[in-house]
C-alpha positions as CSV (number, residue, x, y, z in Angstrom):
1,X,5.2,-5.7,29.0
2,X,4.6,-2.0,28.4
3,X,0.9,-2.4,28.4
4,X,0.6,-4.0,31.9
5,X,-1.1,-0.9,33.3
6,X,-3.9,-0.7,30.8
7,X,-7.5,-0.9,31.9
8,X,-9.4,-3.7,30.5
9,X,-11.2,-3.7,27.1
10,X,-11.9,0.0,26.5
11,X,-9.0,2.5,27.1
12,X,-9.4,5.0,29.8
13,X,-10.5,8.4,28.6
14,X,-9.1,11.8,29.2
15,X,-10.7,13.8,32.1
16,X,-11.8,16.5,29.6
17,X,-13.9,14.2,27.5
18,X,-16.4,11.4,28.0
19,X,-15.9,8.4,25.8
20,X,-19.1,6.4,25.2
21,X,-19.3,2.8,24.2
22,X,-22.4,2.8,22.2
23,X,-24.9,5.6,22.1
24,X,-25.1,8.8,20.0
25,X,-21.3,9.6,20.2
26,X,-20.5,6.1,18.8
27,X,-23.1,6.6,16.1
28,X,-21.5,9.9,15.1
29,X,-18.1,8.2,14.9
30,X,-19.5,5.4,12.7
31,X,-21.3,7.9,10.4
32,X,-18.4,10.3,9.8
33,X,-15.9,7.5,9.4
34,X,-18.2,5.5,7.1
35,X,-18.8,8.5,4.8
36,X,-15.0,9.2,4.7
37,X,-14.5,5.5,3.7
38,X,-16.9,6.0,0.9
39,X,-15.1,9.2,-0.3
40,X,-11.8,7.4,-0.2
41,X,-12.9,4.5,-2.3
42,X,-14.8,6.7,-4.7
43,X,-11.5,8.4,-5.6
44,X,-9.9,5.0,-6.1
45,X,-12.7,3.7,-8.3
46,X,-12.7,6.9,-10.4
47,X,-9.1,6.2,-11.3
48,X,-10.1,2.7,-12.4
49,X,-13.2,3.8,-14.5
50,X,-11.4,6.6,-16.3
51,X,-8.1,4.7,-16.7
52,X,-8.8,3.9,-20.4
53,X,-9.5,7.5,-21.5
54,X,-6.8,8.8,-19.2
55,X,-4.3,6.3,-20.8
56,X,-5.3,7.4,-24.3
57,X,-5.1,11.1,-23.5
58,X,-1.7,11.0,-21.8
59,X,-0.3,8.4,-24.2
60,X,0.5,5.8,-21.6
61,X,1.0,2.0,-22.1
62,X,-0.8,-0.5,-19.9
63,X,2.3,-0.9,-17.8
64,X,2.7,2.8,-17.4
65,X,-0.9,3.2,-16.3
66,X,-0.4,0.4,-13.8
67,X,2.7,2.2,-12.6
68,X,0.7,5.3,-11.8
69,X,-1.5,3.2,-9.7
70,X,1.5,1.7,-8.0
71,X,2.6,5.3,-7.0
72,X,-0.6,5.6,-4.9
73,X,0.2,2.4,-3.1
74,X,3.8,3.4,-2.4
75,X,2.5,6.5,-0.7
76,X,0.2,4.4,1.5
77,X,3.0,2.0,2.3
78,X,5.5,4.6,3.3
79,X,3.1,6.5,5.5
80,X,0.9,3.8,7.0
81,X,3.1,3.0,10.0
82,X,4.0,6.6,10.9
83,X,0.4,7.7,10.8
84,X,-0.7,4.6,12.7
85,X,1.8,5.5,15.3
86,X,0.4,9.0,15.4
87,X,-3.1,7.6,15.8
88,X,-2.2,5.6,18.9
89,X,0.0,8.3,20.5
90,X,-1.6,11.6,19.5
91,X,-5.2,11.7,18.4
92,X,-7.4,9.5,16.2
93,X,-9.9,12.2,15.3
94,X,-7.2,14.8,14.5
95,X,-5.2,12.4,12.4
96,X,-8.3,11.3,10.5
97,X,-9.2,15.0,9.8
98,X,-5.7,15.9,8.6
99,X,-5.5,12.9,6.4
100,X,-8.9,13.5,4.8
101,X,-7.9,17.1,3.8
102,X,-4.5,15.9,2.4
103,X,-6.0,13.2,0.2
104,X,-8.7,15.6,-1.0
105,X,-6.1,18.2,-2.1
106,X,-4.2,15.6,-4.1
107,X,-7.4,14.2,-5.6
108,X,-7.9,17.6,-7.1
109,X,-4.3,17.6,-8.3
110,X,-4.9,14.4,-10.1
111,X,-7.3,16.2,-12.4
112,X,-4.6,18.7,-13.3
113,X,-1.9,16.1,-14.3
114,X,-0.5,16.5,-17.7
115,X,1.8,13.5,-17.9
116,X,3.0,10.3,-16.2
117,X,5.2,12.1,-13.7
118,X,2.6,14.6,-12.6
119,X,0.0,11.9,-12.4
120,X,2.3,9.6,-10.3
121,X,3.1,12.5,-7.9
122,X,-0.6,13.3,-7.5
123,X,-1.5,9.6,-6.9
124,X,1.4,9.3,-4.4
125,X,0.0,12.3,-2.5
126,X,-3.5,10.7,-2.4
127,X,-1.9,7.6,-1.0
128,X,0.0,9.6,1.7
129,X,-3.3,11.1,2.8
130,X,-5.3,7.9,2.9
131,X,-2.6,6.0,4.7
132,X,-3.8,7.0,8.1
133,X,-7.5,6.7,7.7
134,X,-8.2,3.0,7.8
135,X,-6.2,2.4,11.0
136,X,-7.7,5.4,12.7
137,X,-11.2,4.7,11.6
138,X,-11.0,1.0,12.4
139,X,-9.6,1.7,15.9
140,X,-12.1,4.4,16.8
141,X,-15.2,2.5,15.5
142,X,-14.0,-0.7,17.2
143,X,-13.5,1.1,20.5
144,X,-16.9,2.8,20.3
145,X,-18.8,-0.5,20.4
146,X,-18.7,-3.6,22.7
147,X,-16.8,-6.7,21.4
148,X,-20.0,-8.6,20.7
149,X,-21.1,-6.0,18.2
150,X,-17.7,-5.3,16.7
151,X,-18.0,-7.4,13.5
152,X,-21.4,-6.0,12.7
153,X,-20.4,-2.3,13.2
154,X,-17.2,-2.9,11.2
155,X,-19.3,-4.6,8.6
156,X,-21.3,-1.3,8.3
157,X,-18.1,0.6,8.2
158,X,-16.7,-1.6,5.5
159,X,-19.9,-1.5,3.5
160,X,-19.1,2.1,2.7
161,X,-16.1,0.9,0.8
162,X,-18.7,-0.6,-1.6
163,X,-20.8,2.6,-1.5
164,X,-17.8,4.6,-2.5
165,X,-16.9,2.2,-5.3
166,X,-20.5,2.6,-6.6
167,X,-20.4,6.4,-6.5
168,X,-17.0,6.4,-8.1
169,X,-18.0,4.0,-10.9
170,X,-21.4,5.4,-11.8
171,X,-20.9,9.1,-11.2
172,X,-17.3,9.2,-12.1
173,X,-17.9,7.4,-15.4
174,X,-20.9,9.7,-16.2
175,X,-18.9,12.9,-15.4
176,X,-16.0,11.7,-17.5
177,X,-18.1,10.9,-20.5
178,X,-20.6,13.8,-20.4
179,X,-19.0,16.7,-18.3
180,X,-15.6,17.5,-19.6
181,X,-13.6,14.3,-19.7
182,X,-11.7,12.2,-17.3
183,X,-10.4,15.1,-15.2
184,X,-13.8,16.3,-14.1
185,X,-14.6,13.5,-11.5
186,X,-11.4,14.3,-9.6
187,X,-12.5,18.0,-9.3
188,X,-15.9,17.0,-8.1
189,X,-14.8,14.3,-5.6
190,X,-12.0,16.5,-4.1
191,X,-14.5,18.6,-2.1
192,X,-16.5,16.2,0.2
193,X,-13.3,14.9,1.9
194,X,-12.5,18.5,3.1
195,X,-16.0,18.9,4.5
196,X,-15.9,15.5,6.3
197,X,-12.4,16.2,7.5
198,X,-13.7,19.2,9.4
199,X,-16.7,17.2,10.8
200,X,-14.2,14.6,12.0
201,X,-12.8,17.1,14.5
202,X,-16.0,16.7,16.4
203,X,-15.8,13.0,16.9
204,X,-15.2,11.5,20.4
205,X,-11.7,10.2,21.1
206,X,-9.9,8.5,23.9
207,X,-6.5,8.6,25.6
208,X,-4.8,5.7,27.3
209,X,-4.1,5.8,31.0
210,X,-2.6,3.4,33.5
211,X,-4.7,1.8,36.2
212,X,-3.7,4.5,38.7
213,X,-4.9,7.2,36.3
214,X,-1.5,8.4,35.2
215,X,-0.9,8.9,31.4
216,X,0.2,5.8,29.5
217,X,3.7,6.0,28.2
218,X,4.1,4.5,24.7
219,X,7.0,2.4,23.8
220,X,8.9,3.2,20.6
221,X,7.4,2.4,17.2
222,X,10.0,-0.4,16.7
223,X,9.2,-1.9,20.0
224,X,5.5,-1.9,19.2
225,X,6.1,-3.4,15.8
226,X,8.0,-6.2,17.4
227,X,5.2,-6.7,19.8
228,X,2.7,-7.0,16.9
229,X,5.0,-9.4,15.0
230,X,5.2,-11.7,18.1
231,X,1.4,-12.4,17.7
232,X,1.0,-15.5,15.5
233,X,-2.5,-14.5,14.5
234,X,-1.3,-11.3,13.0
235,X,1.7,-12.8,11.2
236,X,-0.5,-15.2,9.2
237,X,-3.3,-12.7,8.8
238,X,-1.1,-10.0,7.4
239,X,0.5,-12.3,4.7
240,X,-2.9,-13.6,3.8
241,X,-4.2,-10.0,3.5
242,X,-1.4,-9.2,1.0
243,X,-2.4,-12.2,-1.2
244,X,-6.1,-11.1,-0.9
245,X,-5.1,-7.7,-2.2
246,X,-3.5,-9.1,-5.4
247,X,-6.9,-10.4,-6.3
248,X,-9.2,-7.6,-5.0
249,X,-7.2,-4.6,-6.0
250,X,-6.2,-5.9,-9.4
251,X,-9.8,-6.7,-10.3
252,X,-11.1,-3.4,-9.1
253,X,-8.4,-1.5,-11.0
254,X,-8.7,-3.2,-14.4
255,X,-12.2,-4.6,-14.7
256,X,-13.8,-1.4,-16.1
257,X,-11.0,-1.2,-18.8
258,X,-11.7,-4.9,-19.6
259,X,-15.3,-4.1,-20.2
260,X,-14.4,-1.1,-22.4
261,X,-12.1,-3.1,-24.5
262,X,-14.3,-6.2,-24.8
263,X,-17.5,-4.4,-25.7
264,X,-16.2,-1.2,-27.2
265,X,-18.2,1.0,-24.7
266,X,-17.3,4.3,-23.1
267,X,-16.5,4.8,-19.5
268,X,-20.0,5.9,-18.5
269,X,-21.4,2.5,-19.5
270,X,-18.5,0.6,-18.0
271,X,-18.9,2.6,-14.8
272,X,-22.7,1.8,-14.8
273,X,-22.0,-1.9,-15.1
274,X,-19.4,-1.8,-12.4
275,X,-21.7,0.2,-10.2
276,X,-24.6,-2.2,-10.6
277,X,-22.3,-5.1,-9.8
278,X,-21.0,-3.3,-6.7
279,X,-24.5,-2.4,-5.5
280,X,-25.3,-6.1,-5.3
281,X,-21.9,-6.5,-3.5
282,X,-23.2,-4.2,-0.7
283,X,-24.6,-7.4,0.8
284,X,-21.1,-8.7,1.3
285,X,-19.7,-6.7,4.3
286,X,-23.1,-6.6,6.0
287,X,-23.6,-10.4,5.7
288,X,-19.9,-11.0,6.6
289,X,-20.1,-8.9,9.7
290,X,-23.3,-10.6,11.0
291,X,-22.1,-14.1,10.2
292,X,-18.6,-13.5,11.5
293,X,-20.0,-12.4,14.9
294,X,-22.4,-15.4,15.1
295,X,-19.7,-17.8,14.1
296,X,-17.3,-16.2,16.6
297,X,-19.6,-17.0,19.5
298,X,-19.6,-20.7,18.5
299,X,-15.9,-21.2,17.8
300,X,-12.8,-19.0,18.3
301,X,-11.7,-19.3,14.7
302,X,-15.1,-18.5,13.3
303,X,-14.3,-15.1,11.9
304,X,-11.1,-16.1,10.1
305,X,-12.8,-19.3,8.9
306,X,-15.5,-17.2,7.3
307,X,-12.8,-15.0,5.7
308,X,-11.0,-18.0,4.3
309,X,-14.1,-19.6,2.8
310,X,-15.5,-16.4,1.4
311,X,-12.3,-15.4,-0.5
312,X,-11.9,-18.9,-2.0
313,X,-15.5,-18.7,-3.3
314,X,-14.9,-15.2,-4.6
315,X,-11.8,-16.4,-6.5
316,X,-13.8,-19.2,-8.2
317,X,-16.5,-16.7,-9.3
318,X,-13.9,-14.3,-10.7
319,X,-12.2,-17.0,-12.7
320,X,-15.5,-18.0,-14.1
321,X,-16.1,-14.4,-15.2
322,X,-12.9,-14.4,-17.1
323,X,-13.7,-17.7,-18.9
324,X,-16.8,-16.0,-20.2
325,X,-14.9,-12.9,-21.2
326,X,-12.6,-14.9,-23.5
327,X,-15.5,-15.5,-25.9
328,X,-17.4,-12.2,-26.0
329,X,-19.4,-13.2,-29.0
330,X,-21.3,-15.9,-27.2
331,X,-24.5,-14.4,-25.6
332,X,-24.9,-17.3,-23.2
333,X,-21.4,-16.8,-21.9
334,X,-22.1,-13.0,-21.6
335,X,-25.1,-13.8,-19.4
336,X,-23.1,-16.2,-17.4
337,X,-20.4,-13.6,-16.8
338,X,-23.1,-11.1,-15.8
339,X,-24.3,-13.5,-13.1
340,X,-20.8,-14.5,-11.8
341,X,-19.4,-11.0,-11.3
342,X,-22.0,-9.8,-8.7
343,X,-21.5,-13.1,-6.8
344,X,-17.7,-12.4,-6.8
345,X,-18.4,-8.9,-5.4
346,X,-20.5,-10.3,-2.5
347,X,-18.1,-12.9,-1.4
348,X,-14.9,-10.7,-1.7
349,X,-16.6,-8.1,0.6
350,X,-17.6,-10.7,3.2
351,X,-14.0,-11.2,4.3
352,X,-13.0,-7.7,5.5
353,X,-15.2,-7.3,8.6
354,X,-14.0,-10.6,10.0
355,X,-10.4,-9.7,9.3
356,X,-10.7,-6.2,10.7
357,X,-12.4,-7.5,13.9
358,X,-9.7,-10.1,14.4
359,X,-6.9,-7.5,14.2
360,X,-8.6,-5.7,17.1
361,X,-9.4,-8.7,19.2
362,X,-5.9,-10.1,19.5
363,X,-4.0,-6.9,20.6
364,X,-4.0,-4.8,23.8
365,X,-5.6,-1.3,23.7
366,X,-2.4,0.6,23.0
367,X,-1.8,-1.3,19.7
368,X,-5.3,-1.2,18.1
369,X,-4.5,1.6,15.6
370,X,-1.1,0.1,14.7
371,X,-2.6,-3.4,14.4
372,X,-4.8,-2.3,11.5
373,X,-2.0,0.0,10.2
374,X,0.1,-3.1,9.9
375,X,-2.7,-4.8,8.1
376,X,-2.9,-1.9,5.6
377,X,0.9,-2.1,5.2
378,X,0.6,-5.8,4.4
379,X,-2.4,-5.2,2.1
380,X,-0.5,-2.8,-0.1
381,X,3.2,-3.9,0.2
382,X,2.5,-7.6,-0.2
383,X,-0.1,-7.3,-2.9
384,X,-1.8,-4.0,-3.7
385,X,1.3,-2.1,-4.8
386,X,2.3,-4.6,-7.4
387,X,-0.9,-6.4,-8.3
388,X,-2.2,-3.8,-10.9
389,X,1.3,-3.4,-12.3
390,X,1.5,-7.2,-12.7
391,X,-1.7,-7.3,-14.6
392,X,-0.7,-4.5,-16.9
393,X,2.7,-6.0,-17.6
394,X,1.2,-9.4,-18.3
395,X,-1.3,-7.8,-20.6
396,X,1.4,-6.0,-22.6
397,X,3.4,-9.2,-22.8
398,X,0.7,-11.2,-24.5
399,X,-0.4,-8.4,-26.9
400,X,-2.8,-6.3,-24.8
401,X,-6.5,-6.0,-25.7
402,X,-9.2,-7.5,-23.7
403,X,-7.7,-11.0,-23.9
404,X,-4.4,-9.7,-22.5
405,X,-6.2,-8.0,-19.6
406,X,-8.2,-11.2,-19.0
407,X,-5.0,-13.2,-18.8
408,X,-3.4,-10.8,-16.4
409,X,-6.4,-10.6,-14.1
410,X,-6.7,-14.4,-14.1
411,X,-3.1,-14.8,-13.0
412,X,-3.5,-12.2,-10.3
413,X,-6.8,-13.9,-9.1
414,X,-5.1,-17.1,-8.3
415,X,-3.6,-15.4,-5.2
416,X,-7.0,-15.6,-3.7
417,X,-6.6,-19.3,-3.1
418,X,-3.3,-18.6,-1.3
419,X,-5.1,-16.0,1.0
420,X,-7.7,-18.6,1.8
421,X,-5.2,-21.2,2.9
422,X,-3.2,-18.6,5.0
423,X,-6.4,-17.5,6.8
424,X,-7.4,-21.0,7.7
425,X,-4.0,-21.2,9.5
426,X,-4.6,-17.8,11.1
427,X,-7.7,-19.1,12.8
428,X,-5.8,-21.7,14.8
429,X,-4.0,-19.0,16.8
430,X,-6.9,-16.6,17.5
431,X,-8.1,-17.8,20.9
432,X,-4.7,-18.0,22.5
433,X,-3.7,-14.6,21.2
434,X,-7.0,-13.0,22.3
435,X,-6.7,-14.3,25.8
436,X,-3.1,-13.1,26.0
437,X,-4.2,-9.6,24.8
438,X,-6.9,-9.5,27.5
439,X,-4.3,-10.3,30.2
440,X,-1.9,-7.6,28.9
């Protein structure tokens, strides 16, 4: 195997740079990458919270609005593997910096869109930029800390997804309603990514080397992809992640619009509700990371078992929310809905640290970036790219309105149960694949 010369758990570093496992350098990596994750998801959430006024301003149907979201995911899908390859073979920090600047420029361009085509091109460009971040950030954060802390640190990293969603929902909704319309949030949030992209250039990085100190020679992308696909854990995990995305991304995309239609409120109030729900959901990745690490010490499939259980519970809570939404005149059901949605947010967030840590545990060092790149590819290609479009199309088919959206989200949500089943199967292969990776 091409990786036979790799030094054990942490890749060898270049002679010009000291790579620290733990310590201030690791903290800087975690800080910059976490803030970039927040900016990335703030942009995504802004698109959700302004979707209703954007749709009205540009004269789009639900299906066309969902198609604009799909353009973003197509950009991610097409560029995830090439940028993941660049991460592993060139530089994690430089790729992260470059991607941050690209997605920020196209975030600004979203605010200038005057129709469906321009909007779709801008969202495609944002997707291209963001394609390389999650693989690079996950690989660099993972390598910066010992395996025993990996779930917790990735839990912190993934918590900033929720931070970004909160900022995008609350601040994006407020700016849209009170500071010039739906375009303003895209102008405001296009700036931080450029600043953080520059700061990313100062993160530590590592280069792979053979045991004798000579530079590691990477195999072709196709060869590395075949190596990944030969790992049973990843095959099941990737398909499960796609099913998870149908639920998670569809709900995140359409829930603010559901609130606006059901209760005739503007985007600032819908964003505030979404923000409060998501603030409570901050507990999810943090709890998930801690519990995943503890369960992992007791049984090899502990992390994936946690992911499977948490997404099943999240699906149940989401379906209960939609049952309440079908009768918006009933105050008791409205209160019930208000209680169920935060619980959904907590449990849907618990799964990601366990899944991310598992993708790093079962691969040799030279595949860590590509391993999470493959996960992102599966997330969007198998679920995220078509989930929001499915919801919009189903809504149009049954007459639209809040009931149409509730029906579409409910159908998409059922895929969460499929993800749970697939992740239970994933856990059966983790220990054998982890030992194989350590011997590689």
